[in-house]
RODO-2510 file (C-alpha; in nm, 4 decimals, decimal comma):
residues 235
     n   res          X          Y          Z
     1     x     1,0228   -10,0234    -1,3625
     2     x     0,8499    -9,7046    -1,4806
     3     x     0,5650    -9,6760    -1,7313
     4     x     0,7981    -9,5677    -2,0136
     5     x     1,0222    -9,8720    -1,9668
     6     x     0,7202   -10,1020    -1,9615
     7     x     0,5944    -9,9425    -2,2788
     8     x     0,9103   -10,0421    -2,4673
     9     x     0,9356   -10,3843    -2,3028
    10     x     0,5861   -10,4892    -2,4068
    11     x     0,4945   -10,3478    -2,7478
    12     x     0,1300   -10,3643    -2,8428
    13     x     0,0457   -10,6328    -3,1039
    14     x    -0,0539   -10,4508    -3,4220
    15     x    -0,3525   -10,6739    -3,4964
    16     x    -0,4979   -10,6346    -3,1464
    17     x    -0,4623   -10,2563    -3,1614
    18     x    -0,6259   -10,2422    -3,5020
    19     x    -0,9192   -10,4607    -3,3965
    20     x    -0,9879   -10,2404    -3,0942
    21     x    -0,9478    -9,9309    -3,3111
    22     x    -1,1929   -10,0655    -3,5681
    23     x    -1,4403   -10,1373    -3,2881
    24     x    -1,4117    -9,7765    -3,1699
    25     x    -1,4790    -9,6473    -3,5220
    26     x    -1,7774    -9,8810    -3,5644
    27     x    -1,9237    -9,7678    -3,2314
    28     x    -1,8827    -9,3997    -3,3193
    29     x    -2,0382    -9,4557    -3,6630
    30     x    -2,3347    -9,6440    -3,5179
    31     x    -2,4014    -9,3689    -3,2640
    32     x    -2,3820    -9,0996    -3,5320
    33     x    -2,6229    -9,2855    -3,7610
    34     x    -2,8633    -9,3401    -3,4714
    35     x    -2,8705    -8,9700    -3,3861
    36     x    -2,8973    -8,8568    -3,7481
    37     x    -3,2014    -9,0800    -3,8005
    38     x    -3,3748    -8,9406    -3,4921
    39     x    -3,2949    -8,5790    -3,5796
    40     x    -3,4139    -8,6310    -3,9380
    41     x    -3,7411    -8,7835    -3,8117
    42     x    -3,7953    -8,4914    -3,5708
    43     x    -3,7825    -8,6882    -3,2464
    44     x    -3,9371    -8,4989    -2,9528
    45     x    -3,7343    -8,3673    -2,6615
    46     x    -3,8162    -8,4898    -2,3126
    47     x    -3,9652    -8,1510    -2,2284
    48     x    -4,2096    -8,1489    -2,5222
    49     x    -4,5866    -8,1865    -2,4604
    50     x    -4,7101    -8,5430    -2,4404
    51     x    -4,9407    -8,4833    -2,7379
    52     x    -4,6304    -8,4322    -2,9540
    53     x    -4,4609    -8,7358    -2,8018
    54     x    -4,7648    -8,9504    -2,8815
    55     x    -4,7929    -8,8183    -3,2377
    56     x    -4,4266    -8,8810    -3,3116
    57     x    -4,4282    -9,2397    -3,1865
    58     x    -4,7526    -9,3184    -3,3660
    59     x    -4,6109    -9,1928    -3,6974
    60     x    -4,2409    -9,2811    -3,6794
    61     x    -4,2204    -9,6388    -3,5604
    62     x    -3,9518    -9,7075    -3,8213
    63     x    -3,7183    -9,4383    -3,6864
    64     x    -3,7515    -9,5737    -3,3329
    65     x    -3,6944    -9,9263    -3,4617
    66     x    -3,3654    -9,8128    -3,6154
    67     x    -3,2669    -9,6364    -3,2924
    68     x    -3,3342    -9,9316    -3,0617
    69     x    -3,1825   -10,1672    -3,3170
    70     x    -2,8690    -9,9524    -3,3077
    71     x    -2,8675    -9,9832    -2,9293
    72     x    -2,8630   -10,3616    -2,9654
    73     x    -2,5535   -10,3243    -3,1849
    74     x    -2,3936   -10,0594    -2,9643
    75     x    -2,3896   -10,2848    -2,6585
    76     x    -2,1458   -10,5466    -2,7950
    77     x    -1,9395   -10,2746    -2,9639
    78     x    -1,9095   -10,0800    -2,6382
    79     x    -1,8235   -10,3855    -2,4302
    80     x    -1,5826   -10,5076    -2,6957
    81     x    -1,4081   -10,1720    -2,7018
    82     x    -1,3610   -10,1292    -2,3256
    83     x    -1,2453   -10,4875    -2,2733
    84     x    -1,0160   -10,4574    -2,5749
    85     x    -0,8707   -10,1360    -2,4339
    86     x    -0,8085   -10,3118    -2,1023
    87     x    -0,6220   -10,5825    -2,2917
    88     x    -0,4070   -10,3269    -2,4741
    89     x    -0,3242   -10,1542    -2,1469
    90     x    -0,2213   -10,4862    -1,9917
    91     x     0,0049   -10,5700    -2,2871
    92     x     0,1802   -10,2354    -2,2504
    93     x     0,2950   -10,3005    -1,8948
    94     x    -0,0234   -10,2218    -1,7033
    95     x     0,0153    -9,8444    -1,6704
    96     x    -0,3411    -9,7149    -1,6373
    97     x    -0,4840   -10,0609    -1,5615
    98     x    -0,6965    -9,9315    -1,2725
    99     x    -0,8514    -9,6734    -1,5030
   100     x    -0,9192    -9,9306    -1,7734
   101     x    -1,0867   -10,1550    -1,5138
   102     x    -1,3033    -9,8573    -1,4203
   103     x    -1,3942    -9,8155    -1,7880
   104     x    -1,4905   -10,1840    -1,8138
   105     x    -1,7084   -10,1692    -1,5004
   106     x    -1,8735    -9,8429    -1,6037
   107     x    -1,9212    -9,9722    -1,9589
   108     x    -2,1004   -10,2807    -1,8257
   109     x    -2,3259   -10,0578    -1,6145
   110     x    -2,3907    -9,8379    -1,9178
   111     x    -2,4884   -10,1410    -2,1250
   112     x    -2,7403   -10,2495    -1,8601
   113     x    -2,8930    -9,9019    -1,8355
   114     x    -2,9191    -9,8692    -2,2115
   115     x    -3,0949   -10,2059    -2,2287
   116     x    -3,3585   -10,0668    -1,9905
   117     x    -3,3715    -9,7431    -2,1910
   118     x    -3,4368    -9,9336    -2,5153
   119     x    -3,7010   -10,1616    -2,3606
   120     x    -3,8924    -9,8639    -2,2225
   121     x    -3,8756    -9,6949    -2,5619
   122     x    -4,0170   -10,0114    -2,7208
   123     x    -4,3060    -9,9858    -2,4764
   124     x    -4,3743    -9,6255    -2,5731
   125     x    -4,3768    -9,6864    -2,9488
   126     x    -4,5819   -10,0078    -2,9268
   127     x    -4,8564    -9,8488    -2,7177
   128     x    -4,8794    -9,5186    -2,9082
   129     x    -5,0811    -9,6313    -3,2174
   130     x    -5,3789    -9,7455    -3,0074
   131     x    -5,4186    -9,4190    -2,8182
   132     x    -5,6340    -9,1208    -2,9126
   133     x    -5,4654    -8,9122    -2,6424
   134     x    -5,1709    -8,9619    -2,4060
   135     x    -5,2429    -9,2037    -2,1235
   136     x    -5,0849    -9,1991    -1,7762
   137     x    -4,9090    -9,5269    -1,8607
   138     x    -4,7591    -9,3828    -2,1772
   139     x    -4,6330    -9,0781    -1,9921
   140     x    -4,4858    -9,2954    -1,7152
   141     x    -4,2984    -9,5083    -1,9694
   142     x    -4,1717    -9,1954    -2,1451
   143     x    -4,0534    -9,0358    -1,8191
   144     x    -3,8786    -9,3577    -1,7144
   145     x    -3,7177    -9,3710    -2,0586
   146     x    -3,5874    -9,0161    -2,0007
   147     x    -3,4614    -9,1047    -1,6525
   148     x    -3,2754    -9,4071    -1,7913
   149     x    -3,1098    -9,1850    -2,0518
   150     x    -3,0012    -8,9411    -1,7793
   151     x    -2,8479    -9,2197    -1,5692
   152     x    -2,6786    -9,3554    -1,8806
   153     x    -2,5073    -9,0178    -1,9216
   154     x    -2,3398    -9,0596    -1,5830
   155     x    -2,2280    -9,4141    -1,6674
   156     x    -2,1020    -9,2968    -2,0065
   157     x    -1,9094    -9,0119    -1,8453
   158     x    -1,7366    -9,2547    -1,6097
   159     x    -1,6570    -9,4882    -1,9000
   160     x    -1,5177    -9,1968    -2,1007
   161     x    -1,2948    -9,0718    -1,8189
   162     x    -1,1618    -9,4190    -1,7397
   163     x    -1,0896    -9,5018    -2,1037
   164     x    -0,9262    -9,1668    -2,1818
   165     x    -0,6990    -9,1689    -1,8753
   166     x    -0,6057    -9,5367    -1,9239
   167     x    -0,5216    -9,4881    -2,2908
   168     x    -0,3043    -9,1864    -2,2160
   169     x    -0,1271    -9,3547    -1,9203
   170     x    -0,0301    -9,6405    -2,1525
   171     x     0,0992    -9,4088    -2,4227
   172     x    -0,1794    -9,5037    -2,6621
   173     x    -0,3140    -9,1495    -2,7113
   174     x    -0,1709    -8,7946    -2,6924
   175     x    -0,2259    -8,5703    -2,3857
   176     x    -0,5063    -8,3635    -2,5410
   177     x    -0,7280    -8,6706    -2,5648
   178     x    -0,7008    -8,7276    -2,1900
   179     x    -0,8085    -8,3664    -2,1345
   180     x    -1,0992    -8,4158    -2,3752
   181     x    -1,2038    -8,7301    -2,1898
   182     x    -1,1914    -8,5778    -1,8423
   183     x    -1,3746    -8,2604    -1,9478
   184     x    -1,6331    -8,4350    -2,1639
   185     x    -1,6875    -8,7159    -1,9167
   186     x    -1,7234    -8,4672    -1,6329
   187     x    -2,0018    -8,2851    -1,8177
   188     x    -2,1849    -8,6140    -1,8722
   189     x    -2,1603    -8,7061    -1,5032
   190     x    -2,2844    -8,3618    -1,3955
   191     x    -2,5830    -8,3853    -1,6305
   192     x    -2,6624    -8,7364    -1,5107
   193     x    -2,6826    -8,6152    -1,1518
   194     x    -2,9949    -8,4209    -1,2521
   195     x    -3,1754    -8,7360    -1,3668
   196     x    -3,4984    -8,6513    -1,1817
   197     x    -3,5136    -8,3079    -1,3425
   198     x    -3,4357    -8,4566    -1,6861
   199     x    -3,7105    -8,7168    -1,6402
   200     x    -3,9460    -8,4238    -1,5792
   201     x    -3,8348    -8,2569    -1,9041
   202     x    -3,5680    -8,0159    -1,7792
   203     x    -3,3331    -7,8708    -2,0464
   204     x    -3,0395    -7,9390    -1,8109
   205     x    -3,0019    -8,2486    -2,0289
   206     x    -2,8178    -8,0292    -2,2789
   207     x    -2,5345    -7,9716    -2,0299
   208     x    -2,4191    -8,3217    -2,1166
   209     x    -2,4465    -8,2870    -2,4943
   210     x    -2,0966    -8,1352    -2,5448
   211     x    -1,9632    -8,4293    -2,3451
   212     x    -2,1489    -8,6728    -2,5686
   213     x    -2,0047    -8,5021    -2,8776
   214     x    -1,6585    -8,5202    -2,7191
   215     x    -1,7058    -8,8970    -2,6697
   216     x    -1,7816    -8,9418    -3,0401
   217     x    -1,4759    -8,7356    -3,1387
   218     x    -1,2537    -8,9273    -2,8963
   219     x    -1,3738    -9,2651    -3,0256
   220     x    -1,3244    -9,1674    -3,3883
   221     x    -0,9806    -9,0093    -3,3433
   222     x    -0,8609    -9,2952    -3,1232
   223     x    -0,9939    -9,5583    -3,3609
   224     x    -0,8351    -9,3990    -3,6671
   225     x    -0,5029    -9,3676    -3,4878
   226     x    -0,4983    -9,7319    -3,3795
   227     x    -0,6059    -9,8646    -3,7182
   228     x    -0,3523    -9,6542    -3,9115
   229     x    -0,0544    -9,8624    -4,0322
   230     x     0,1914    -9,5984    -3,9122
   231     x     0,0507    -9,5729    -3,5555
   232     x     0,3221    -9,5427    -3,2928
   233     x     0,3271    -9,5111    -2,9114
   234     x     0,2827    -9,1526    -2,7886
   235     x     0,5450    -9,0187    -2,5520
***
């Protein structure tokens, strides 16, 4: 039995699709808010001098608290979304199930890396107020924080590719979203491969930024489609 036949034989429960869609929207919104707060506060780039890094964290503890608090929320939203997607794929006959399993595994890895990323950032902001100048320990924590972010980009790229291909294979999204996922996820993986350079402040980090933006667009568009009352399978 082909994927199209399975699609008609096992329609997706509307409530399940809407719950997963709402989770995708919530995750996208949380990530946008997190980034807006950091941009508004003037968060330093990983290549900025350590004096600027120290000054920012000494003066903007609240902004970092919002960012790491958002990470604590993003973890269950991310895991809920990828496992929910896997459930939707299974209910639609299993087309794309291998890709959705990849998304679940990569999403779990991403959650673990982001937990490390957030903990290291806590260490940076908690130690900054007591320092008159950057210490070797502060710089080490900051560089490890950057390296964790770079590795998270690779895990996110794999999650993105798996989710986008699985959703398309099951007829849950149109073809252009699969293309967006593969292209955007590929950029994230490529950037993550340069994690040592990024930890040292290299601007190669920005290679992955279009992929990150593509992930936000994909989540939002997918979520809105699945929540919409008139959502239908895509041929």
